[in-house]
Structures are given as C-alpha cells and as structure tokens.
C-alpha positions in Angstrom: 96.0 103.5 95.6 96.5 99.8 94.4 98.7 97.2 95.9 99.1 93.7 94.9 101.1 90.9 93.6 102.4 91.3 90.0 103.0 88.6 87.5 106.9 87.9 88.6 105.6 87.3 92.5 106.6 91.1 93.7 104.6 93.0 96.6 103.9 96.3 95.0 102.0 99.3 96.0 101.4 102.6 93.6 102.3 106.2 94.5 100.3 109.2 94.2 101.7 109.7 91.1 100.9 106.0 90.0 104.6 105.1 90.2 104.8 101.3 90.7 107.0 100.5 93.7 108.0 96.5 94.4 107.9 95.4 98.1 109.4 92.1 98.8 108.6 88.8 97.5 105.6 86.6 97.2 105.9 83.2 99.2 103.6 80.5 97.4 102.0 78.3 100.3 102.0 80.7 102.6 99.5 83.2 103.8 100.4 87.1 103.8 99.0 89.8 105.8 98.5 93.3 104.3 97.5 95.9 106.7 96.8 99.6 105.3 97.1 102.7 107.6 95.1 105.9 106.2 95.6 109.4 107.8 92.2 110.8 107.5 93.0 113.7 109.9 95.5 115.2 107.2 93.1 118.1 106.4 92.6 118.6 110.0 96.1 119.5 110.3 96.0 121.7 107.4 97.9 119.6 105.0 96.6 119.0 101.4 97.3 115.1 101.3 95.5 112.1 102.7 98.4 109.7 103.1 98.9 105.8 104.1 101.2 103.3 105.5 101.4 99.7 104.3 102.4 96.7 105.8 103.0 93.6 104.5 103.6 90.5 107.3 103.6 92.9 109.9 106.5 95.1 108.4 106.3 98.8 107.2 106.7 98.6 103.6 105.7 102.0 102.5 105.8 104.7 104.8 103.2 107.8 104.6 102.4 107.6 101.0 100.2 110.1 99.5 97.5 108.9 98.1 96.3 112.0 96.4 97.9 114.3 93.7 97.3 118.2 94.3 96.6 120.3 91.1 96.9 124.1 91.9 96.9 123.2 95.5 93.9 121.2 95.7 94.5 117.7 96.1 92.1 115.6 94.3 92.1 111.5 94.1 93.3 109.6 91.0 91.0 107.6 89.1 
C-alpha cells in the first residue's frame, strides 16, 4: 500500500496489484488530513485479504481496498 501526492499534485493510492488510483487534488498552502483504517480482523472472518479504507480531508476516497495479493489461495504482502 502506498499513498501520497504525485508530481502533478494529485493525491493517489495503490491497490494490491500495484495499480495507482488518483484520489483528488492537492491544494498548496493548505493542511490535508490523511486517515487510514485497517481491517486486521479479515483472517478471523475467514477472508484471505487484509483491506484498508483511505480518507483524505475526512472524505472516503478508497473503500475496502485489498492490501495483499493472493497466490494459490495464500495471501502475501507485496514488497
């Protein structure tokens, strides 16, 4: 998982398959608030993926995004 601001001034985040998704625009001279919620209980519910939600300035911009890829039914974190 990666989130930040690209060189064009767009907020972005990445998905489990390393796809970059734009998520709004950076405003210079303004503080921006990033909040990430992790779903760490996925394995307890019998799911293979740990997921996350991303909020920028209290707006949900990424909902339930997988943080891991699956290989033959076994989840692993990309490096």
